[in-house]
FILUM-480187 format. One record per residue: residue number from 1; x, y, z of N, C-alpha, C, CB in turn; residue in one letter. Coordinates in pm, 1 decimal. Atoms other than C-alpha are relative to their C-alpha. Glycine has a CB too. Layout:
BEGIN
REC  num      n.xx      n.yy      n.zz     ca.xx     ca.yy     ca.zz      c.xx      c.yy      c.zz     cb.xx     cb.yy     cb.zz  residuo
REC  NUM         X         Y         Z         X         Y         Z         X         Y         Z         X         Y         Z        A
...
//
This chain:
BEGIN
REC  num      n.xx      n.yy      n.zz     ca.xx     ca.yy     ca.zz      c.xx      c.yy      c.zz     cb.xx     cb.yy     cb.zz  residuo
REC    1      36.7      90.3     149.1    8702.0    8607.7    9900.6     114.9      18.7     -94.8    -149.1      58.7     -89.8        M
REC    2    -100.7      10.1      80.3    8912.6    8511.6    9656.0     -69.7      13.1    -148.2      80.0    -132.3      30.9        T
REC    3      41.4     -10.7     125.2    8879.4    8546.3    9268.8      77.1     -86.1     -87.2       3.0     130.0     -40.0        F
REC    4    -106.8      81.5     115.5    9013.5    8327.3    8979.6      54.5     141.7     -70.2     -97.5    -129.9    -141.8        E
REC    5     -60.2     -75.6      90.8    9240.1    8566.5    8771.6      32.4     -84.5    -177.6     139.6      43.5      88.3        H
REC    6      10.9      85.4     111.2    9150.4    8461.3    8389.6      86.5      98.9    -106.9    -170.2     -39.1     -42.0        V
REC    7     -85.8    -116.9     135.8    9398.2    8609.6    8084.1     -39.9     -57.5     -98.9     183.2      16.4     -22.0        S
REC    8      12.4      61.3     131.9    9276.1    8539.4    7768.6     139.7     -11.0     -86.2    -104.9      84.6     -79.0        V
REC    9    -125.6      17.3      98.7    9646.6    8548.4    7623.3      27.4    -149.6      56.6     148.3     128.2      20.2        S
REC   10     -53.5     143.1     -84.7    9717.7    8244.0    7894.4    -102.8    -100.3     -60.4     -13.9       4.9     197.6        R
REC   11      74.5      98.9      11.9    9415.6    8077.2    7800.9      26.2     -46.4    -146.3    -137.5      34.2      37.1        L
REC   12     -69.2      36.1     155.2    9566.0    8082.0    7393.2      92.7     -54.6      32.6      45.4     106.2    -103.3        L
REC   13    -142.0      53.6      19.3    9892.0    8007.2    7520.8     -39.0    -133.2      22.7     123.8      55.9      99.2        Q
REC   14      47.3     144.5     -58.3    9742.0    7699.1    7698.9     -50.8     -92.7    -157.8    -163.7      28.8     135.7        A
REC   15      19.3     101.5     128.9    9567.4    7584.8    7368.0     118.9     -13.4     -83.7    -114.6      48.3     -99.7        E
REC   16    -122.6      23.1      61.0    9871.0    7642.4    7171.9      76.2     -95.7      47.3      68.9      99.4      -2.1        I
REC   17     -94.8      83.5     -56.1   10083.6    7439.9    7413.3     -57.6    -145.7     -10.8      32.1      44.2     146.3        E
REC   18      55.5     104.3     -17.8    9841.6    7165.6    7419.4     -54.6     -53.2    -136.2     -90.4      19.2      99.7        R
REC   19      10.1       4.7     162.7    9809.2    7176.9    7019.8    -138.6     -42.7     -31.1     108.8    -109.1     -74.3        N
REC   20     120.7      -9.7      35.6    9418.9    7208.2    6996.0      -2.4      55.1    -132.2     -71.2      68.1      89.9        T
REC   21      11.1     -66.4     122.0    9246.9    7277.0    6704.6       7.9     151.5       0.8    -118.6     -38.7     -57.0        S
REC   22      49.7    -159.8     -12.1    9156.9    7639.9    6837.3     179.6      45.0      45.7    -164.6      40.5     162.4        F
REC   23    -135.8     -69.8      -6.5    9561.0    7665.0    6925.0      68.6      -8.5    -117.1      87.4     -51.1     101.7        G
REC   24     -87.0      -4.2     121.0    9689.1    7550.1    6612.6     -69.2      98.8    -101.6      19.8    -151.3     -65.5        I
REC   25      57.4    -131.2      77.4    9471.8    7829.6    6438.6      48.0     117.6      39.3    -141.6      19.4      10.9        R
REC   26     -84.8    -142.5     -34.7    9606.0    8102.3    6682.8     123.6       7.1     -41.1      16.9      31.8     141.2        A
REC   27    -136.5       4.6      38.1    9961.4    7983.9    6646.2       7.7      18.0    -144.6      65.4    -125.7      42.0        A
REC   28      -3.0     -22.2     112.0    9906.3    8006.8    6276.2     -20.9     167.0     -27.2     -92.4     -91.8     -54.6        R
REC   29      11.9    -148.5       1.5    9779.5    8372.2    6301.1     119.6      62.5      50.6    -115.6      48.1      79.5        S
REC   30    -112.6     -81.9     -74.8   10045.4    8481.0    6548.6     137.3     -22.5     -77.9      17.0     -52.4     164.9        L
REC   31    -102.5      41.2      75.6   10319.4    8315.4    6329.1      -4.7      86.4    -124.4      -7.2    -146.4     -26.1        I
REC   32       6.7     -61.6      99.9   10206.7    8486.0    6021.7     -24.5     168.5      54.9    -108.2     -72.4     -88.7        E
REC   33      19.7    -167.3     -49.2   10155.0    8842.3    6225.5    -116.4      57.3      -8.3      76.4      98.5     -74.6        G
REC   34     112.1     -43.5     -59.8    9832.3    8849.6    6241.4     -99.7     -25.2     119.0     -48.7      -4.6     -72.0        R
REC   35      74.9       5.4    -121.2    9567.6    8896.8    6522.9     -49.1    -149.9       9.7    -121.5     108.4      -0.2        P
REC   36      77.5     150.6     -27.3    9405.0    8559.8    6644.9    -155.0      55.7     -51.8       3.3     -67.6     204.6        V
REC   37     122.7     -25.9      64.2    9047.8    8570.0    6472.1    -110.9       4.4     152.0     -34.3    -137.9    -132.4        A
REC   38      78.1      50.0    -124.9    8776.0    8643.9    6696.3    -122.8     -79.3      28.4     -27.3      91.0      55.4        A
REC   39      79.3     155.2     -22.8    8586.9    8313.8    6661.9      81.9     -70.6      83.6     -23.0     -99.5    -138.9        D
REC   40     -85.8      27.4     -86.7    8893.6    8206.4    6811.7     -14.2      11.2     134.1      83.6      52.6     -26.6        I
REC   41      27.4     -65.8    -134.1    8890.6    8402.4    7093.3    -161.3     -43.0     107.1      -3.0     169.6     -50.4        L
REC   42     121.5      25.1    -126.0    8522.2    8349.8    7202.9      -8.1    -122.4       0.1    -154.5      57.7     -13.9        L
REC   43      -7.1     108.6     -45.3    8570.2    8012.0    7155.0      53.0     -43.5     120.5      40.1     -47.2     -71.1        A
REC   44    -108.7      20.6    -116.3    8843.6    7985.4    7401.7     -45.1      23.9     127.9     117.8      86.9     -12.8        V
REC   45      48.9     -54.3    -146.1    8695.2    8191.3    7656.1    -134.8     -66.5      18.4     -17.2     176.3      11.5        V
REC   46      95.3      70.0     -15.0    8369.4    7984.4    7601.6      -8.8    -104.1      94.4     -19.9     -35.0     -96.7        R
REC   47     -42.4     115.6     -12.7    8540.9    7703.0    7671.1      18.5     -10.9     180.3     134.7     -16.7    -100.0        K
REC   48      -2.5      -7.5    -174.6    8662.1    7835.9    8023.6    -108.7      29.1      65.3      86.9     100.0      58.8        W
REC   49     126.3     -50.5     -79.0    8338.6    7998.0    8095.6     -52.6     -87.4      39.2     -95.2      71.3     -56.2        F
REC   50     116.9     112.8     -59.7    8128.8    7674.0    8083.1      56.6     -98.6      72.0     -83.9     -79.6    -109.4        W
REC   51     -38.5      81.2     -81.9    8382.7    7476.9    8247.6      30.0      32.0     153.0      93.3     -43.3     -57.6        S
REC   52     -43.4     -42.8    -116.2    8457.6    7690.9    8539.9    -134.6      -0.9     149.2      59.7     153.7     -48.1        R
REC   53      66.3      38.0    -102.5    8282.1    7649.4    8893.2     -99.5     136.6      16.8     101.5     -42.6     123.9        R
REC   54     107.4    -115.8       6.7    7936.3    7824.4    8916.0      26.8      59.3     134.0    -168.1     -49.1     -21.1        S
REC   55     -46.7     -61.5    -157.0    7951.8    8099.7    9172.2     123.2      82.9      63.1      13.1    -105.3      76.6        G
REC   56    -126.7     -10.4     -60.9    8301.9    8162.2    9213.9      55.3     112.4     -93.0      87.7    -143.2       5.2        R
REC   57     -43.1     -99.9      38.3    8443.9    8506.2    9152.7     134.2     -41.6     -90.8      14.2      86.5     116.1        G
REC   58    -141.9       6.8      85.6    8677.8    8575.4    8848.1      36.8     159.9     -56.4     -21.5    -118.5    -152.0        F
REC   59     -20.0    -114.1      40.2    8871.7    8871.7    8700.4      55.3     -33.7    -147.0      87.2      78.8      97.5        L
REC   60     -41.5      41.8     146.6    8881.7    8820.6    8292.1      71.7     106.3     -54.8    -119.4     -33.2     -96.9        L
REC   61     -56.2     -95.9      67.6    9130.4    9015.1    8148.3      13.5      -2.5    -144.4     106.3      13.9      48.0        E
REC   62     -27.1       8.0     158.8    9130.6    9085.6    7782.4    -112.4     -35.5     -60.4     106.3     -98.9     -46.8        G
REC   63     201.8      48.7      32.1    8717.7    8996.1    7745.1     -49.3      68.3      98.8     -72.8    -189.9      22.6        F
REC   64     -21.1     -33.2     157.8    8559.4    9166.1    7613.0      44.0     119.8     -70.8    -108.3     -14.1     -57.6        P
REC   65     -60.7     -93.0     101.8    8689.4    9363.6    7322.8     -81.3      89.2     -67.1      61.9     -67.4     -97.1        T
REC   66     115.1     -59.4      94.7    8363.4    9466.5    7154.9     -95.8     -19.2      84.6     -32.2     -65.6    -145.6        N
REC   67     135.2     -12.2     -78.7    8019.4    9529.2    7242.0     -57.0    -165.2     -25.1    -119.9     142.1     -75.7        L
REC   68      17.9     136.8      38.6    7943.3    9182.0    7055.6      33.9     -84.5     114.5      81.8     -36.2    -119.6        G
REC   69     -18.8      88.4     -96.7    8120.7    8996.3    7289.6     -43.1      20.9     119.3     107.3     -24.2      10.3        Q
REC   70      39.9     -45.7    -141.8    8020.0    9197.2    7600.6    -142.8     -76.9      46.7     -21.5     174.6      -0.6        A
REC   71     157.1      80.2      -9.3    7635.6    9095.1    7508.7      12.5    -161.7      23.7     -93.6      19.6    -161.4        L
REC   72      16.5     174.7     -31.8    7745.6    8724.7    7474.3      25.8     -40.6     148.0     119.7     -96.2     -92.3        I
REC   73     -47.3      50.7    -111.7    7938.0    8750.6    7810.7    -120.7      25.0     100.5     138.0      64.0      37.9        L
REC   74     128.9      -7.5     -55.0    7623.4    8901.8    7936.8    -123.7    -107.4      -4.7     -40.5     105.4     -52.4        D
REC   75      37.8      83.8     -17.5    7421.9    8610.7    7828.6      30.6    -123.6      24.3     -38.8      10.7     -45.3        E
REC   76     -91.0     150.8     -67.6    7640.2    8330.3    7935.7     -26.6      24.5     161.8     217.9      -2.7     -38.7        W
REC   77      48.5       1.3    -123.5    7592.8    8478.9    8262.7    -158.8     -10.5      91.4      51.5      93.2      19.0        L
REC   78     103.0      54.2     -12.2    7252.4    8499.0    8264.0     -42.2    -131.2      -2.0     -45.6      44.3     -57.4        E
REC   79      27.4     112.8     -17.7    7209.6    8151.4    8150.8      21.8     -75.6     144.7      60.1     -48.6     -94.5        A
REC   80     -43.8      72.9    -131.0    7407.0    8072.1    8481.9     -55.5      49.9     106.5     138.3       1.2      27.6        R
REC   81      41.3     -56.0    -122.8    7192.3    8292.9    8710.6     115.7      78.7      64.6     -50.8    -109.1      91.4        G
REC   82    -100.1     -96.4     -50.0    7503.2    8510.8    8757.5     -27.1     145.5     -65.0     150.6     -53.9     -36.6        E
REC   83       2.7    -119.8      53.8    7574.8    8863.7    8699.8     143.9      42.6      21.3    -107.7      89.8      59.2        S
REC   84    -131.8     -73.9      12.7    7901.7    9112.9    8667.9     -56.3      85.7     141.7      38.0     100.2    -173.9        L
REC   85      -2.9     -81.7     -97.6    7957.0    9276.8    8992.2      38.4     151.8     -32.9      83.0     -58.1      89.0        D
REC   86     -77.4    -137.5      70.5    8220.6    9533.5    8832.2      56.1     -48.9    -100.6     114.3      82.1      81.3        Q
REC   87    -117.0      -4.5     126.6    8396.2    9580.7    8520.0     108.8     117.5      15.8     -79.5      30.0    -157.8        A
REC   88    -102.7     -81.1     -36.1    8721.4    9735.1    8593.6      71.1      56.4    -132.5      94.4     -78.7      92.0        V
REC   89     -89.0     -97.6     126.4    8911.6    9999.9    8331.8     108.9      20.6      56.1     -55.3     153.6     -50.9        L
REC   90    -140.0     -62.5     -47.6    9281.8   10014.0    8383.7      59.4      37.0    -136.4     107.3    -112.2      92.4        C
REC   91     -52.0     -69.3     100.4    9441.0   10264.7    8174.2     162.5      54.4      65.4    -116.7     124.9     -43.3        S
REC   92    -134.0     -62.9     -11.2    9812.1   10324.6    8157.9      -0.2     140.5      27.8      75.2     -18.5    -118.3        S
REC   93      -7.5    -120.4      35.4    9760.4   10657.8    8087.8    -134.0      98.9      75.4       3.4      -9.4    -159.2        D
REC   94     128.6     -58.6     -92.7    9511.4   10749.4    8382.4    -117.5     -33.1     -86.2       2.0     179.2      34.4        G
REC   95     100.7     -30.7      73.2    9186.8   10819.0    8221.1     -29.6      37.3    -160.0     -28.5      78.6      61.6        F
REC   96      22.5     -37.1     138.9    9260.2   10833.9    7858.9     -48.0     -93.7     -96.3     109.7      45.5     -49.5        G
REC   97      77.3     100.4      52.5    9052.6   10551.0    7737.3    -133.8      88.5     -58.7     -32.9    -119.5     120.1        V
REC   98     145.4     -77.4      47.1    8757.3   10706.1    7517.5    -106.2     -55.9      55.2     -34.7      -1.7    -151.8        D
REC   99     116.2      17.6     -36.0    8462.7   10709.5    7680.2    -105.8     -39.3     -86.6     -25.9      92.2      51.4        G
REC  100      91.4      26.6     128.8    8286.2   10650.7    7354.5     -21.5    -164.7     -39.8      77.2      79.0    -136.0        A
REC  101       2.1     139.6      20.5    8372.0   10314.8    7354.6    -115.8     -79.4      -9.9      62.7     -50.1      87.1        D
REC  102     116.9      83.3     -49.7    8119.9   10085.8    7331.7     -39.6     -78.1     104.6     -16.8     -65.0     -62.3        P
REC  103      -3.1      89.0    -135.3    8197.4    9833.9    7593.9      -3.7     113.3      99.3     144.4    -107.1      23.1        V
REC  104     -10.9     -74.5    -124.5    8292.0   10116.4    7841.4    -165.8      65.4       8.0     139.8     127.8      -9.7        I
REC  105     141.8     -34.3      15.8    7931.3   10243.3    7757.0     -69.1     -61.9      54.8     -48.4       1.2    -103.5        R
REC  106      82.6     111.0     -56.9    7784.9    9941.5    7813.4      16.1     -56.1     135.7      13.6    -103.4     -78.4        H
REC  107     -17.1      51.3    -158.4    7913.3    9860.4    8161.3       7.1     138.8      82.7     158.7    -102.4      29.2        Y
REC  108      39.7     -93.0     -78.0    7877.5   10221.1    8261.7    -114.8      29.2      21.9      41.0      84.2     -22.9        D
REC  109     130.7      -4.4       8.3    7542.8   10229.3    8178.5     -79.8     -73.9      98.1     -30.0     -36.0    -116.0        R
REC  110      31.6     126.2    -103.1    7477.4    9931.1    8415.1      35.5      34.7     117.9      70.4    -133.4     -24.9        Q
REC  111     -60.2     -95.2    -143.9    7645.4   10167.5    8705.3      93.4    -110.5      21.0    -120.8      42.8     161.0        A
REC  112     -74.0     103.7     -64.1    7901.2    9864.9    8739.4     140.7      45.0     -48.5     -46.5    -156.6     -41.7        I
REC  113     -88.3     -19.2      23.1    8194.3   10025.0    8570.5      92.2      87.7      83.2     -20.8      18.8     -93.0        L
REC  114     -80.9     -53.3    -130.3    8503.7   10122.2    8780.5     159.4      41.0     -77.6      15.0    -149.5     146.1        T
REC  115    -107.1     -37.7     104.6    8781.0   10325.0    8611.6     120.4      20.0     102.8     -38.9     148.2    -101.1        R
REC  116     -87.1     -17.4     -53.8    9107.7   10258.6    8778.6     136.5      71.0     -44.5       2.3     -93.9      32.5        L
REC  117    -130.7     -23.1      50.3    9472.4   10429.8    8703.7     103.5     -37.4     136.2      10.8     167.3     -59.7        S
REC  118     -77.7      45.7     -30.6    9770.2   10275.5    8785.0      48.4      96.0     128.0      69.2     -28.5    -108.2        P
REC  119     -75.5     -68.0     -76.5    9927.8   10586.8    8962.5     -73.1      38.8     167.5      33.4     124.0     -93.3        E
REC  120      57.7     -36.1    -146.0    9628.1   10631.7    9214.4     -61.0    -133.5      81.3    -130.4     117.2     -18.8        T
REC  121      64.3      93.7     -64.2    9459.0   10301.2    9260.2      97.7    -162.9     -13.5    -157.6       3.5     -70.7        N
REC  122     -88.8     122.6      25.0    9741.0   10036.8    9200.6     -54.4    -101.8    -116.6      11.4     -82.8     140.5        R
REC  123      15.6      73.7      91.8    9590.9    9873.7    8902.2      78.5    -122.1     -28.7       1.7      68.6     -81.4        C
REC  124     -88.3     121.9      16.7    9881.1    9694.3    8850.4     -42.6    -129.5      85.9     146.8      40.7      41.0        D
REC  125     -24.2      74.8    -100.4    9844.6    9492.0    9146.0    -155.8    -115.2     -30.5      17.3     106.6     157.6        D
REC  126      99.8      90.7      39.9    9502.9    9320.4    8977.8      61.1     -97.2    -100.5    -120.3      73.8     -57.2        L
REC  127     -42.7      97.4     126.8    9726.8    9155.9    8696.4     151.2     -62.0      44.2      13.3     100.9    -166.4        F
REC  128    -128.2      62.3     -29.8   10007.2    9001.3    8893.1      -1.6    -144.4     -24.6      39.6      24.6     138.6        E
REC  129     -14.9     136.4      93.9   10153.9    8678.2    8731.3     -46.4    -106.4      92.8     165.5     -37.2     -57.5        E
REC  130      16.3      77.2    -114.5   10137.4    8491.2    9072.3     -91.1      46.3      95.8     114.0     -17.2      58.7        E
REC  131      85.9     143.1      36.8    9895.6    8319.8    9234.2     -70.7      71.8    -103.5    -112.4     -83.3     130.0        P
REC  132     101.6     -20.6      67.4    9645.6    8263.7    9011.0    -112.6      81.2      57.9     -35.6    -110.6     -35.0        D
REC  133      64.0     -37.7    -100.7    9412.1    8336.6    9294.0      27.5     118.6      59.2       5.3     -81.0      75.5        L
REC  134     -57.4     -95.5     -55.0    9429.1    8671.7    9404.4    -113.1      74.0      99.8      61.8      83.9    -110.4        V
REC  135     124.1     -68.0    -103.1    9215.0    8875.1    9702.7     -41.6     109.2     -73.6      46.8      57.7     161.0        P
REC  136      53.4    -157.0      45.7    8959.9    9126.6    9596.8       6.8      88.9      51.4    -104.9      26.9     -19.8        T
REC  137     -39.9    -108.4     -19.5    9018.7    9441.1    9587.1     -63.0      86.5     118.5      -8.3      49.6    -112.8        C
REC  138     130.0     -66.7     -64.3    8836.9    9686.0    9839.4      45.9     110.3      16.5     -63.8     -51.5     129.0        S
//
């Protein structure tokens, strides 16, 4: 089985390159040294999500970053009759990410959180630049 690797930063870059309204606003933020606004990130991810083929697996890198976004993603999935099989937490310093983080707790409560460390599980392999379709890790 293969799945699509979707990077939020690549989605934003594509919007900037196409000079869309989202891309113009994102570029302005980046030029001014500010983070891209949450509403732009959400809109760009929403655009990708609703245009993708239903039932096809995906690895969504860089989203959700907060509990609100996680709940919105849950709603989108439910509306399509889909669900997450797994949420993968990759930490370059092992398991140093605070377990008190609301997003981590959200997926941990659903029993779908997998914590990977690059040293033990080759987490970096999940985020190869090419190809965009990568095999499911087993």
